VMD Tcl script that draws the C-alpha trace (Angstrom):
set ca {
  {-14.28 28.15 -5.93}
  {-10.51 27.26 -5.47}
  {-9.12 24.39 -3.34}
  {-5.59 23.73 -2.56}
  {-4.09 20.28 -2.18}
  {-0.84 19.58 -0.69}
  {0.29 16.76 -2.59}
  {2.59 15.71 -5.66}
  {0.62 15.59 -9.03}
  {-0.18 11.94 -10.00}
  {2.89 10.83 -12.27}
  {2.44 8.79 -15.36}
  {-1.11 9.96 -16.20}
  {-2.11 10.92 -19.76}
  {-4.68 13.27 -18.52}
  {-4.92 15.52 -15.57}
  {-4.12 14.46 -12.03}
  {-7.21 12.42 -10.77}
  {-7.93 14.69 -7.87}
  {-7.83 17.71 -10.24}
  {-10.06 16.05 -12.51}
  {-12.62 15.07 -9.99}
  {-12.77 18.59 -8.42}
  {-13.05 20.16 -11.89}
  {-16.17 17.89 -12.52}
  {-17.98 19.62 -9.67}
  {-16.77 23.17 -10.74}
  {-13.88 23.36 -8.32}
  {-10.43 24.60 -9.21}
  {-7.81 22.37 -7.53}
  {-4.18 23.39 -7.42}
  {-1.49 20.77 -6.37}
  {1.55 21.95 -4.43}
  {4.13 19.17 -3.36}
  {5.26 19.73 0.27}
  {7.33 16.53 0.63}
  {10.61 15.10 -0.64}
  {11.74 11.57 -0.40}
  {15.11 9.83 -0.28}
  {15.48 6.20 -0.70}
  {17.75 4.25 1.52}
  {18.53 0.49 2.32}
  {17.58 -0.65 -1.18}
  {20.23 -3.42 -1.18}
  {18.81 -4.75 2.16}
  {15.14 -4.75 0.47}
  {16.52 -6.55 -2.55}
  {17.85 -9.20 -0.41}
  {14.60 -9.71 1.49}
  {12.56 -9.74 -1.83}
  {14.93 -12.31 -3.13}
  {13.67 -14.69 -0.38}
  {9.78 -14.80 -0.35}
  {10.08 -18.27 1.28}
  {11.18 -16.29 4.46}
  {7.84 -14.43 4.67}
  {4.21 -14.67 5.09}
  {3.44 -11.84 2.67}
  {4.13 -8.13 1.99}
  {2.55 -4.86 3.21}
  {2.50 -1.73 1.47}
  {1.15 1.47 3.08}
  {2.40 4.13 0.62}
  {3.22 4.57 -2.88}
  {6.97 5.35 -2.01}
  {7.38 1.83 -0.72}
  {6.28 0.47 -3.93}
  {8.51 2.99 -5.69}
  {11.41 1.60 -3.71}
  {10.55 -2.06 -5.04}
  {10.62 -0.51 -8.54}
  {14.08 0.93 -8.00}
  {15.28 -2.61 -6.66}
  {14.01 -4.18 -10.06}
  {15.85 -1.62 -11.97}
  {19.21 -2.62 -10.56}
  {21.61 -4.61 -12.77}
  {22.75 -7.88 -11.20}
  {19.92 -7.66 -8.73}
  {16.58 -9.45 -8.67}
  {15.32 -7.92 -11.92}
  {15.69 -11.02 -14.05}
  {14.33 -13.51 -11.60}
  {11.27 -11.22 -10.96}
  {10.36 -10.62 -14.60}
  {10.97 -14.26 -15.80}
  {7.91 -14.84 -13.39}
  {9.67 -17.22 -10.93}
  {10.11 -14.65 -8.08}
  {7.12 -12.61 -8.78}
  {4.87 -15.83 -8.80}
  {6.40 -16.84 -5.44}
  {5.29 -13.65 -3.93}
  {1.92 -13.78 -5.63}
  {1.31 -17.06 -3.80}
  {1.34 -15.00 -0.60}
  {-0.88 -12.04 0.27}
  {0.14 -8.50 -0.90}
  {-1.59 -6.00 1.53}
  {-2.05 -2.34 0.75}
  {-3.83 0.83 1.80}
  {-5.64 2.93 -0.75}
  {-6.15 2.40 -4.54}
  {-3.20 4.54 -5.53}
  {-0.77 2.29 -3.81}
  {-2.89 -0.83 -5.17}
  {-2.41 0.47 -8.75}
  {1.36 0.83 -8.30}
  {1.48 -2.92 -6.73}
  {-0.34 -3.99 -9.82}
  {2.15 -2.40 -12.21}
  {4.82 -4.58 -10.58}
  {2.92 -7.62 -11.32}
  {1.46 -8.35 -7.96}
  {-2.03 -8.72 -6.87}
  {-3.10 -6.33 -3.91}
  {-5.48 -7.07 -1.16}
  {-7.02 -4.86 1.24}
  {-7.14 -1.67 -0.83}
  {-10.52 -0.75 0.43}
  {-9.30 -0.69 4.06}
  {-8.34 3.02 3.55}
  {-6.14 3.50 6.55}
  {-3.43 1.41 8.43}
  {-5.69 0.57 11.55}
  {-8.33 -0.91 9.28}
  {-5.78 -2.75 7.18}
  {-4.39 -4.36 10.28}
  {-7.82 -5.71 11.28}
  {-8.28 -7.03 7.74}
  {-4.68 -8.75 8.07}
  {-5.74 -10.18 11.32}
  {-9.05 -11.48 10.13}
  {-7.55 -12.99 6.76}
  {-4.48 -14.66 8.59}
  {-5.36 -15.61 12.09}
  {-2.56 -18.06 12.31}
  {0.49 -16.42 10.55}
  {3.77 -18.11 11.49}
  {6.15 -16.33 9.01}
  {6.67 -12.49 9.23}
  {5.19 -10.09 6.90}
  {7.71 -7.89 5.13}
  {6.90 -4.26 5.79}
  {8.90 -1.77 3.73}
  {8.18 1.81 4.95}
  {9.43 5.37 5.81}
  {11.45 6.40 8.67}
  {8.47 8.66 10.03}
  {5.91 5.72 9.74}
  {3.23 5.59 12.27}
  {3.23 2.84 14.78}
  {-0.64 2.12 14.27}
  {-0.16 -0.86 12.06}
  {2.79 -2.52 13.89}
  {1.11 -1.95 17.24}
  {-2.16 -3.57 16.17}
  {-0.41 -6.64 14.47}
  {1.73 -7.14 17.63}
  {-1.31 -7.01 19.86}
  {-2.66 -9.85 17.64}
  {0.51 -11.77 17.70}
  {1.16 -11.28 13.78}
  {4.89 -11.16 13.19}
  {6.38 -8.21 11.22}
  {9.78 -7.56 9.58}
  {9.86 -3.77 9.31}
  {12.48 -2.09 7.02}
  {12.85 1.60 6.62}
  {13.50 2.29 2.89}
  {12.85 5.93 2.58}
  {13.30 9.36 4.58}
  {10.82 12.09 4.19}
  {11.73 15.87 4.34}
  {10.32 19.13 3.37}
  {10.08 19.78 -0.48}
  {12.82 22.39 -1.27}
  {10.47 24.82 -2.93}
  {7.30 24.29 -1.02}
  {7.58 27.68 0.83}
  {8.02 29.62 -2.53}
  {5.09 27.74 -4.12}
  {2.76 28.40 -1.28}
  {3.89 32.04 -1.26}
  {3.29 32.47 -4.97}
  {-0.26 30.65 -4.59}
  {-1.37 33.03 -2.10}
  {-0.18 36.08 -3.86}
  {-1.67 35.04 -7.13}
  {-4.73 33.13 -6.25}
  {-5.72 34.66 -2.79}
  {-7.14 32.64 0.16}
  {-8.52 29.14 -1.04}
  {-11.84 28.17 0.17}
  {-10.21 24.82 1.40}
  {-6.79 23.15 1.95}
  {-6.29 19.53 2.22}
  {-3.26 17.84 3.96}
  {-2.32 14.27 2.75}
  {0.00 13.21 5.62}
  {1.20 14.02 9.00}
  {4.55 15.06 7.65}
  {2.88 17.60 5.41}
  {1.23 19.14 8.46}
  {4.45 19.21 10.34}
  {6.43 20.85 7.68}
  {4.07 23.48 6.11}
  {1.34 24.38 8.50}
  {3.30 27.33 10.05}
  {3.91 28.73 6.60}
  {0.29 28.31 5.83}
  {-0.78 30.16 8.89}
  {1.68 32.93 8.17}
  {0.41 33.47 4.56}
  {-3.31 33.28 5.44}
  {-3.01 35.70 8.50}
  {-6.36 36.60 9.94}
  {-8.14 34.86 7.04}
  {-7.09 31.36 8.15}
  {-10.60 31.10 9.82}
  {-12.12 31.28 6.55}
  {-10.40 28.22 5.18}
  {-11.95 24.82 5.54}
  {-9.00 22.44 6.28}
  {-9.60 18.80 5.12}
  {-7.57 15.55 5.76}
  {-7.15 12.64 3.42}
  {-7.79 10.24 6.49}
  {-7.99 9.86 10.25}
  {-4.21 9.77 10.74}
  {-3.72 13.17 8.97}
  {-6.78 14.47 10.79}
  {-5.26 13.42 14.22}
  {-1.94 15.35 13.25}
  {-3.89 18.46 12.25}
  {-5.80 18.49 15.44}
  {-2.72 17.92 17.57}
  {-1.43 21.15 15.99}
  {-4.58 22.88 17.11}
  {-6.08 23.07 13.61}
  {-9.82 22.71 13.29}
  {-10.54 19.93 10.79}
  {-13.69 20.56 8.71}
  {-13.86 17.12 7.15}
  {-11.90 13.92 6.60}
  {-12.13 11.67 3.57}
  {-13.79 8.25 4.32}
  {-11.26 6.57 2.05}
  {-8.07 8.08 0.48}
  {-9.74 8.63 -3.17}
  {-10.51 11.73 -5.10}
  {-14.09 10.67 -5.07}
  {-14.33 10.47 -1.22}
  {-12.30 13.76 -0.66}
  {-14.32 15.77 -2.95}
  {-17.48 14.40 -1.37}
  {-16.33 15.43 2.09}
  {-15.32 18.81 1.08}
  {-18.37 19.67 -0.90}
  {-20.47 19.03 2.19}
  {-18.55 21.72 4.18}
  {-18.19 24.52 1.36}
}
mol new
graphics top color blue
foreach p $ca { graphics top sphere $p radius 0.5 }
foreach p [lrange $ca 0 end-1] q [lrange $ca 1 end] { graphics top cylinder $p $q radius 0.2 }
display resetview
C-alpha cells in the first residue's frame, strides 16, 4: 500500500529517511516529495543576539529551519563561531533553558551543543504551557528565531502568561520550485495513494489545489493525515476531511494514526 508524505527527506542520515523506514516496517511504501523551499534572512541580526546570552532568559526553537539558521551563523568567519566552539558562548546558553518542539528539532539542537527541553510537547501550544510551568517568573525575554509565516499560537500563549518574548524572523517560506512536476510524476507513475500526509500549514496552502486537480474524482478515496493539530486545522479550513492527526510529530506516531484509518 502506498502513502505520500509531503516533506523533505531527512538529511544526514546514513540509512533511509526515518519516516520511510518506519512505514516500510509495516509493509507500507512511503514516498517523500518536498513541497516547501526556505530562504534565510536576518542572519547578522541573529548572530548579534546569540552573542549576548546575558540579555535573554533562554531560547525557543519550533522548527528545524530555525536551528539551521543558527548553524549558518556558526559558519560565518569573524562571527560567533570561535566563541561558540571554545565553549564560552555555548556554555552560557546551556545555563539557560533551550525549548524545542519535536524530536527532529531537538536532535538538531543537540548537534550544535545545546541541551533541549520540552521536545515531548509535540506542538507550540503544549510547549507554551510547558514553558509557563517551568518558568513562572521569567524576567528576561526568550529569544525566538522563527519563520515569517509562523503561527501566533506560542507568542499569544506566552503573552497571556506575561512571559517576555523577543521574536526574530530568520527564514521565508515559499513553494518548492519543482513540487508540481514531482506530484504530477508521482500520480502518473504510482497512481492514487492510500494516504497523503501534510507536514505544515504552508504545505497545505501551496499544494492542496494541485493535489485536488491530480486526484480528480478519486480524492475521496484518499485518507488525509496531518503531522499535528496546527496542520490539521489548516487542512480543515480548506474544506479537507482530516482522517487522522499524529499525537506527536514522530514517524512512530504518524504511522500509528495512519494504520488505524487504512
